[in-house]
C-alpha positions as CSV (number, residue, x, y, z in Angstrom):
1,X,0.0,0.0,0.0
2,X,1.5,3.3,-1.0
3,X,2.5,5.8,1.6
4,X,0.7,9.1,1.6
5,X,3.3,11.8,1.7
6,X,1.6,15.0,0.4
7,X,-1.5,16.9,1.5
8,X,-3.0,16.2,-2.0
9,X,-2.4,12.4,-1.6
10,X,-4.1,12.3,1.8
11,X,-7.0,14.5,0.8
12,X,-7.6,12.4,-2.3
13,X,-7.5,9.2,-0.3
14,X,-10.0,10.6,2.2
15,X,-12.3,11.8,-0.6
16,X,-12.2,8.4,-2.2
17,X,-13.2,6.7,1.0
18,X,-16.1,9.0,1.5
19,X,-19.8,8.2,1.4
20,X,-22.5,10.8,0.5
21,X,-24.9,9.2,3.0
22,X,-22.3,9.4,5.8
23,X,-21.5,12.9,4.8
24,X,-25.2,13.9,5.3
25,X,-25.2,12.2,8.7
26,X,-22.0,13.8,9.9
27,X,-23.2,17.2,8.8
28,X,-26.2,16.7,11.1
29,X,-24.2,15.3,13.9
30,X,-21.7,18.2,13.9
31,X,-24.5,20.8,13.8
32,X,-23.7,22.5,10.5
33,X,-27.0,24.3,10.0
34,X,-27.5,28.0,10.1
35,X,-26.6,29.5,13.5
36,X,-25.2,26.2,14.8
37,X,-21.6,25.8,16.0
38,X,-20.5,24.0,12.8
39,X,-22.3,26.2,10.4
40,X,-21.1,25.7,6.8
41,X,-18.6,22.9,7.6
42,X,-18.3,20.3,4.8
43,X,-17.9,16.5,5.1
44,X,-16.5,13.8,2.8
45,X,-18.4,11.2,4.7
46,X,-15.5,9.3,6.3
47,X,-15.7,7.7,9.7
48,X,-12.9,8.3,12.2
49,X,-11.4,4.8,12.2
50,X,-11.0,5.0,8.4
51,X,-9.4,8.5,8.7
52,X,-7.0,7.1,11.3
53,X,-6.1,4.2,9.1
54,X,-5.3,6.6,6.3
55,X,-3.2,8.8,8.6
56,X,-1.1,5.7,9.5
57,X,-0.2,5.6,5.8
58,X,0.9,9.3,6.1
59,X,3.4,8.6,8.9
60,X,6.3,10.1,6.9
61,X,4.4,13.3,5.9
62,X,6.3,16.5,6.8
63,X,4.5,18.7,9.3
64,X,4.4,21.6,6.8
65,X,2.6,19.4,4.3
66,X,0.1,18.2,6.8
67,X,-0.6,21.8,7.8
68,X,-1.7,22.6,4.3
69,X,-4.8,20.5,4.9
70,X,-5.8,22.7,7.8
71,X,-6.9,25.2,5.2
72,X,-9.3,22.7,3.7
73,X,-13.1,23.3,4.0
74,X,-13.5,19.6,4.4
75,X,-13.7,18.5,8.0
76,X,-12.0,15.1,7.6
77,X,-9.1,16.8,5.9
78,X,-8.5,19.0,8.9
79,X,-8.9,16.1,11.3
80,X,-6.4,14.0,9.3
81,X,-3.9,17.0,9.4
82,X,-4.2,17.2,13.2
83,X,-3.8,13.5,13.6
84,X,-0.6,13.6,11.5
85,X,0.8,16.4,13.7
86,X,-0.1,14.5,16.9
87,X,1.5,11.4,15.6
88,X,4.7,13.3,14.8
89,X,4.6,14.9,18.3
90,X,4.2,11.6,20.0
91,X,7.1,10.1,18.1
92,X,9.2,13.2,19.1
93,X,8.3,12.6,22.7
94,X,9.3,8.9,23.0
95,X,12.6,8.4,24.8
96,X,14.4,6.7,21.9
97,X,13.3,9.3,19.4
98,X,13.1,12.4,21.6
99,X,13.4,15.6,19.7
100,X,12.6,18.8,21.7
101,X,13.1,21.0,18.7
102,X,10.4,19.1,16.8
103,X,8.1,19.2,19.8
104,X,8.5,23.0,20.0
105,X,7.9,23.4,16.3
106,X,4.8,21.3,16.3
107,X,3.4,23.2,19.3
108,X,4.0,26.5,17.7
109,X,2.5,25.3,14.4
110,X,-0.6,24.1,16.2
111,X,-1.1,27.3,18.3
112,X,-0.9,29.3,15.1
113,X,-3.6,27.2,13.5
114,X,-5.8,27.5,16.6
115,X,-5.4,31.2,16.7
116,X,-6.2,31.4,13.0
117,X,-9.5,29.5,13.5
118,X,-8.5,26.4,11.7
119,X,-9.0,24.1,14.7
120,X,-12.7,24.8,14.7
121,X,-14.8,21.8,16.0
122,X,-14.9,19.9,19.3
123,X,-13.5,16.7,17.8
124,X,-10.6,18.6,16.2
125,X,-9.8,20.2,19.6
126,X,-10.2,16.9,21.5
127,X,-7.8,14.9,19.4
128,X,-5.0,17.4,19.6
129,X,-5.0,19.9,22.5
130,X,-4.0,17.4,25.1
131,X,-0.7,16.6,23.2
132,X,0.2,19.7,21.2
133,X,-0.5,22.1,24.1
134,X,-0.9,20.1,27.3
135,X,1.9,17.6,27.0
136,X,4.2,20.4,25.7
137,X,3.5,22.4,28.8
138,X,4.6,19.5,30.9
139,X,8.0,19.8,29.3
140,X,11.1,21.8,30.3
141,X,10.9,24.7,32.8
142,X,9.9,27.8,31.1
143,X,6.8,26.4,29.4
144,X,4.6,28.7,31.5
145,X,1.1,27.3,31.8
146,X,-0.6,30.6,32.4
147,X,1.3,32.3,29.6
148,X,-0.1,29.9,27.1
149,X,-3.5,29.0,28.6
150,X,-4.7,32.3,30.0
151,X,-5.1,34.0,26.5
152,X,-6.8,30.9,25.2
153,X,-9.2,30.6,28.2
154,X,-10.0,34.3,27.8
155,X,-10.6,34.2,24.1
156,X,-14.0,35.1,22.5
157,X,-13.5,31.9,20.4
158,X,-15.3,28.8,21.8
159,X,-12.6,26.6,20.2
160,X,-9.7,28.4,21.8
161,X,-11.4,28.2,25.2
162,X,-12.0,24.5,24.7
163,X,-8.3,24.0,23.7
164,X,-7.3,25.6,27.1
165,X,-9.6,23.3,29.0
166,X,-8.6,20.1,27.1
167,X,-4.9,20.9,27.4
168,X,-5.2,20.4,31.1
169,X,-6.0,16.7,30.5
170,X,-2.3,16.1,30.2
171,X,-1.6,17.3,33.7
172,X,-4.4,15.3,35.2
173,X,-3.0,12.1,33.5
174,X,0.3,13.0,35.1
175,X,-1.3,13.2,38.5
176,X,-1.5,17.0,38.8
177,X,-5.2,18.2,39.1
178,X,-4.1,21.9,39.6
179,X,-4.5,23.2,36.0
180,X,-7.8,21.5,35.5
181,X,-9.2,22.9,38.7
182,X,-7.9,26.4,37.9
183,X,-9.4,26.6,34.4
184,X,-12.6,24.8,35.3
185,X,-13.3,27.5,37.9
186,X,-12.4,30.2,35.4
187,X,-14.7,28.8,32.7
188,X,-17.6,27.8,34.9
189,X,-19.7,30.7,33.7
190,X,-19.0,30.1,30.0
191,X,-22.2,30.5,28.0
192,X,-21.5,27.6,25.6
193,X,-22.9,24.1,26.2
194,X,-19.8,22.6,24.5
195,X,-17.7,24.3,27.2
196,X,-20.0,23.0,30.0
197,X,-19.3,19.5,28.7
198,X,-15.6,20.1,28.4
199,X,-15.4,21.5,32.0
200,X,-17.5,18.6,33.4
201,X,-15.5,16.0,31.6
202,X,-12.1,17.3,32.7
203,X,-13.3,17.5,36.3
204,X,-14.6,14.0,36.2
205,X,-11.2,12.9,35.0
206,X,-9.6,14.6,38.0
207,X,-11.6,12.3,40.3
208,X,-11.0,9.3,38.1
209,X,-7.2,9.7,37.4
210,X,-5.6,12.1,39.9
211,X,-7.3,13.2,43.1
212,X,-10.9,12.2,44.1
213,X,-10.7,14.4,47.2
214,X,-9.7,17.4,45.0
215,X,-12.7,16.8,42.9
216,X,-15.0,16.6,45.9
217,X,-13.6,19.8,47.3
218,X,-14.1,21.6,44.1
219,X,-17.7,20.4,43.8
220,X,-18.6,21.3,47.4
221,X,-17.3,24.8,46.7
222,X,-18.8,25.3,43.2
223,X,-21.7,22.9,42.5
224,X,-24.4,25.4,43.4
225,X,-23.3,27.7,40.5
226,X,-22.3,25.1,38.0
227,X,-24.2,24.6,34.8
228,X,-26.3,21.4,35.0
229,X,-24.4,19.8,32.1
230,X,-21.0,20.4,33.7
231,X,-22.2,19.2,37.1
232,X,-23.7,16.0,35.5
233,X,-20.5,15.2,33.7
234,X,-18.3,15.9,36.8
235,X,-20.3,13.8,39.2
236,X,-20.9,10.8,36.8
237,X,-18.6,8.4,38.7
238,X,-19.5,9.5,42.2
239,X,-21.6,7.2,44.5
240,X,-25.3,7.6,43.8
241,X,-26.2,9.4,47.0
242,X,-23.4,11.8,46.8
243,X,-24.1,12.5,43.1
244,X,-27.8,13.2,43.9
245,X,-27.0,15.5,46.7
246,X,-24.5,17.6,44.6
247,X,-26.8,17.7,41.6
248,X,-29.7,19.0,43.9
249,X,-27.6,22.0,44.8
250,X,-28.1,23.6,41.4
């Protein structure tokens, strides 16, 4: 099977794998109607497992080539581009192939795309922010969390705010709930339901992966003013009686 080494190669392979029926279904799922969060987005009709399989054939694609696809109006093209960048970042993070210069370059390339509005759907954020922002911030001293995440969390862009929240997942997985708790509190009053889901999800993971007591302390302090969706997600794995008591505080 031929390796996909250019943006045109990968885009063509995705388009060939597409299904008109799936494209219609994905357009509805990702809310592409007038006034919805994905308004105007286009789909080839390719399911995520198929896209990931095609990305594996693009393992040798240069980062600059993959970035070309972030300008595509087709959703799966942008998803594939981000998966290529994440794959390159993960390989540059492994002990035997560690390359800090590559990591830095990929982080910078990703942030530029985020700020330019090219990472513009929840699935695009969720597959990439943990690595290309969060894991990078776990790196050498000098990668200031607030310096990177504060502007994103304060952005008028829903997607930039979601990048800030999802980036904290890397810290939670490393056993540090601090960034998640900090940005969850900052984003509790966000007006967007997609942010309520992100905040609740990241809080739930604090209790699951890092510090159950820290989650409980946060919820005791903030449950009464949390959006119902965020609170529902955050309490999902708590005992039923505790979950019911916290949810009744809203």
